[in-house]
C-alpha positions as CSV (number, residue, x, y, z in Angstrom):
1,X,12.1,7.9,24.0
2,X,12.3,4.2,23.9
3,X,14.2,3.0,20.7
4,X,12.5,0.5,18.1
5,X,14.4,-2.2,17.6
6,X,15.8,-2.4,13.8
7,X,16.0,-6.2,13.1
8,X,14.5,-6.6,9.8
9,X,11.6,-8.5,9.8
10,X,9.5,-9.7,6.5
11,X,8.9,-6.8,4.7
12,X,6.7,-8.5,2.5
13,X,3.8,-7.7,5.2
14,X,3.1,-4.2,5.1
15,X,0.9,-2.9,8.5
16,X,-1.6,-0.5,8.0
17,X,-1.3,2.1,11.0
18,X,-4.7,2.9,10.6
19,X,-5.5,4.1,13.9
20,X,-6.4,7.8,14.7
21,X,-3.2,9.5,15.4
22,X,1.0,9.7,15.1
23,X,1.0,9.0,19.1
24,X,-1.3,5.8,18.8
25,X,0.7,4.5,15.6
26,X,4.2,5.1,17.5
27,X,2.7,3.4,20.6
28,X,1.5,0.5,18.0
29,X,4.8,0.5,16.3
30,X,6.6,0.3,19.6
31,X,4.4,-2.6,20.5
32,X,5.1,-4.8,17.4
33,X,9.0,-4.0,17.6
34,X,10.9,-6.2,15.7
35,X,8.3,-8.4,14.1
36,X,7.5,-5.5,11.8
37,X,9.6,-3.7,9.6
38,X,7.3,-2.1,7.1
39,X,4.2,0.3,7.8
40,X,1.8,2.1,5.7
41,X,0.1,5.5,6.7
42,X,-2.9,6.9,5.0
43,X,-5.2,9.5,4.5
44,X,-7.3,8.8,8.1
45,X,-3.9,10.1,9.7
46,X,-2.8,12.7,7.7
47,X,-4.3,15.3,10.1
48,X,-3.2,13.3,12.9
49,X,0.4,13.8,12.0
50,X,0.7,11.1,9.6
51,X,3.7,13.0,7.8
52,X,5.8,13.4,11.1
53,X,5.0,9.7,12.3
54,X,6.4,8.6,8.6
55,X,9.5,10.8,8.7
56,X,10.0,9.3,12.7
57,X,9.4,5.7,11.7
58,X,11.5,6.3,8.7
59,X,14.7,8.2,10.0
60,X,14.8,7.4,13.7
61,X,13.7,3.5,13.9
62,X,15.0,2.2,10.5
63,X,11.1,1.3,9.0
64,X,10.2,1.2,5.8
65,X,7.3,3.5,4.8
66,X,4.4,3.4,2.4
67,X,2.5,6.9,1.9
68,X,-0.9,5.9,1.0
69,X,-2.3,9.3,0.0
70,X,-3.8,8.5,-3.3
71,X,-3.0,11.8,-5.4
72,X,-5.2,12.7,-7.7
73,X,-5.3,16.5,-9.3
74,X,-3.8,18.1,-12.6
75,X,-0.6,17.0,-13.4
76,X,1.6,20.4,-12.5
77,X,-0.3,19.9,-8.6
78,X,0.9,16.1,-8.6
79,X,4.2,16.5,-9.7
80,X,4.9,19.6,-7.1
81,X,3.0,17.4,-4.0
82,X,5.0,14.2,-4.6
83,X,8.3,16.4,-5.3
84,X,7.4,17.5,-1.3
85,X,7.1,14.0,-0.2
86,X,10.0,12.6,-1.8
87,X,12.5,14.7,0.3
88,X,11.6,12.9,3.1
89,X,13.2,9.6,1.3
90,X,10.2,7.2,2.0
91,X,9.8,4.2,0.4
92,X,6.1,4.0,-1.3
93,X,3.8,6.4,-2.6
94,X,0.2,6.1,-3.9
95,X,-1.2,8.5,-7.0
96,X,-4.4,7.3,-8.8
97,X,-3.9,5.0,-11.8
98,X,-4.5,7.7,-14.7
99,X,-1.6,8.0,-17.2
100,X,-1.0,11.7,-16.6
101,X,-1.1,11.4,-12.8
102,X,1.5,8.9,-13.0
103,X,3.8,10.6,-15.3
104,X,3.2,13.4,-13.3
105,X,4.3,11.9,-10.0
106,X,7.5,10.4,-11.8
107,X,8.8,13.5,-12.6
108,X,8.2,14.7,-9.2
109,X,9.9,11.8,-7.9
110,X,12.9,12.4,-10.0
111,X,16.4,11.6,-8.4
112,X,14.6,9.8,-5.7
113,X,14.3,6.1,-4.6
114,X,10.6,7.2,-4.0
115,X,8.7,4.3,-5.4
116,X,5.2,5.7,-7.1
117,X,2.7,2.8,-7.1
118,X,-0.7,3.8,-9.1
119,X,-4.2,2.7,-7.8
120,X,-6.1,0.6,-10.1
121,X,-9.6,0.0,-8.5
122,X,-9.6,0.4,-4.9
123,X,-10.4,-3.1,-3.0
124,X,-13.3,-1.9,-1.6
125,X,-15.3,-1.6,-4.6
126,X,-17.3,-4.1,-6.9
127,X,-19.3,-3.6,-10.1
128,X,-22.4,-2.4,-8.7
129,X,-20.0,0.2,-7.0
130,X,-18.4,0.9,-10.5
131,X,-21.8,1.3,-12.3
132,X,-22.7,4.2,-9.6
133,X,-19.9,6.2,-10.1
134,X,-20.4,5.5,-14.1
135,X,-17.4,3.9,-14.2
136,X,-17.5,1.9,-17.7
137,X,-19.4,-1.6,-18.2
138,X,-17.1,-4.7,-18.2
139,X,-15.7,-7.2,-15.6
140,X,-13.8,-5.7,-12.5
141,X,-11.0,-7.7,-13.1
142,X,-10.1,-6.8,-16.8
143,X,-10.3,-3.3,-15.9
144,X,-7.7,-3.6,-13.2
145,X,-5.5,-5.4,-15.6
146,X,-6.1,-2.6,-18.0
147,X,-5.5,0.5,-16.0
148,X,-2.3,-1.6,-14.1
149,X,-0.7,-1.8,-18.0
150,X,-1.9,1.9,-18.8
151,X,0.1,3.1,-15.6
152,X,3.3,0.9,-16.1
153,X,3.1,2.2,-19.5
154,X,3.2,5.7,-17.9
155,X,6.4,4.6,-15.9
156,X,4.8,3.5,-12.5
157,X,7.3,1.5,-10.8
158,X,4.3,-0.9,-9.2
159,X,0.1,-1.0,-8.9
160,X,-2.0,-1.2,-6.1
161,X,-4.8,-4.1,-7.0
162,X,-6.6,-6.7,-4.9
163,X,-5.1,-10.1,-4.7
164,X,-7.9,-11.4,-6.9
165,X,-6.0,-9.7,-9.4
166,X,-2.5,-10.1,-8.9
167,X,-1.9,-12.7,-11.3
168,X,-3.8,-11.4,-14.2
169,X,-1.4,-8.3,-13.5
170,X,2.1,-10.5,-13.0
171,X,1.3,-12.3,-16.3
172,X,1.8,-8.8,-18.1
173,X,4.7,-8.6,-20.1
174,X,5.1,-4.9,-18.9
175,X,4.9,-6.1,-15.0
176,X,8.0,-7.7,-15.1
177,X,10.5,-5.8,-13.0
178,X,7.5,-4.1,-10.9
179,X,5.9,-4.1,-8.0
180,X,2.6,-5.6,-7.1
181,X,1.0,-4.5,-3.6
182,X,-2.1,-5.9,-2.5
183,X,-4.4,-4.6,0.3
184,X,-7.8,-6.7,0.5
185,X,-5.7,-9.2,2.3
186,X,-7.6,-11.3,5.3
187,X,-6.1,-14.2,7.7
188,X,-8.4,-16.8,7.6
189,X,-11.5,-16.5,9.7
190,X,-10.8,-12.9,10.0
191,X,-13.6,-10.1,9.4
192,X,-13.7,-8.4,6.1
193,X,-14.5,-5.2,7.3
194,X,-15.1,-2.8,4.5
195,X,-13.1,-4.7,1.9
196,X,-15.1,-7.2,-0.9
197,X,-11.9,-8.4,-3.2
198,X,-9.6,-10.4,-0.6
199,X,-7.9,-13.3,-0.5
200,X,-5.3,-14.7,2.2
201,X,-1.9,-13.6,2.7
202,X,-0.4,-16.6,1.2
203,X,-2.8,-16.7,-1.9
204,X,-1.5,-13.6,-2.3
205,X,2.2,-13.4,-2.4
206,X,1.7,-17.2,-4.4
207,X,-0.5,-15.2,-7.2
208,X,1.9,-12.7,-7.7
209,X,2.2,-10.2,-5.2
210,X,5.2,-8.4,-3.7
211,X,3.9,-7.2,-0.8
212,X,0.7,-7.4,1.0
213,X,-1.4,-4.7,3.2
214,X,-2.8,-5.8,6.2
215,X,-4.4,-3.5,8.8
216,X,-7.2,-4.1,11.3
217,X,-6.5,-7.9,11.9
218,X,-3.3,-6.9,13.1
219,X,-3.4,-3.8,15.0
220,X,-7.1,-4.4,16.7
221,X,-6.0,-8.2,17.4
222,X,-5.8,-8.7,21.0
223,X,-2.3,-9.4,20.6
224,X,-0.9,-7.6,17.7
225,X,2.6,-9.1,17.7
226,X,1.4,-12.6,17.6
227,X,-0.9,-11.8,15.0
228,X,1.6,-10.3,12.7
229,X,4.0,-13.0,13.5
230,X,1.1,-15.7,12.4
231,X,0.8,-13.7,9.0
232,X,4.5,-14.1,8.6
233,X,4.6,-17.8,9.5
234,X,1.8,-18.2,7.0
235,X,3.9,-16.5,4.1
236,X,7.0,-18.4,4.9
């Protein structure tokens, strides 16, 4: 098997492996080589070998792994699920930002280096979507900031928010020493796809994000390596 380079790239860029299965994901990671050191594997690949791919990229190829599962269930179930994930020595795991869920996830990750990231409001949603879901009235940014503060208070290692809220979340006293990871990042000129609350990579970092998550603009590009390196160049 071809061994991926273990040279560390700028790990502020997390590339989302939003491809159908683990074989496609591994092929993309091989093509990207040392241009990318951090990958996100989400629910879309869970039944296509996502956990196996996460373990292989981490253990065999030295990549950092963000497992985007967005767990949301009763505390005992979340704790058990996170305890199972934590044995794989991955880096980030998402859960919904409800305080009870965050606390259960932290209990499940106890003794491990797995960072628990709390989802605030999905970057594909805006106020009209929240109305349809019967989420309380108010500005989306205010809701994101309030959910972030409550997640931090419950012990979250970081939060997921759109780049439009990154500066507001970073300004929270509770955010000191915590991670902010922003999906909904699009290089200038890139199609928005299903994202609604977006910003460019450089703006997201300038506003306080520690990591940005970029998927389609990299893996759907004619030359994914050049696309990844262009984003990294923008960050630097």
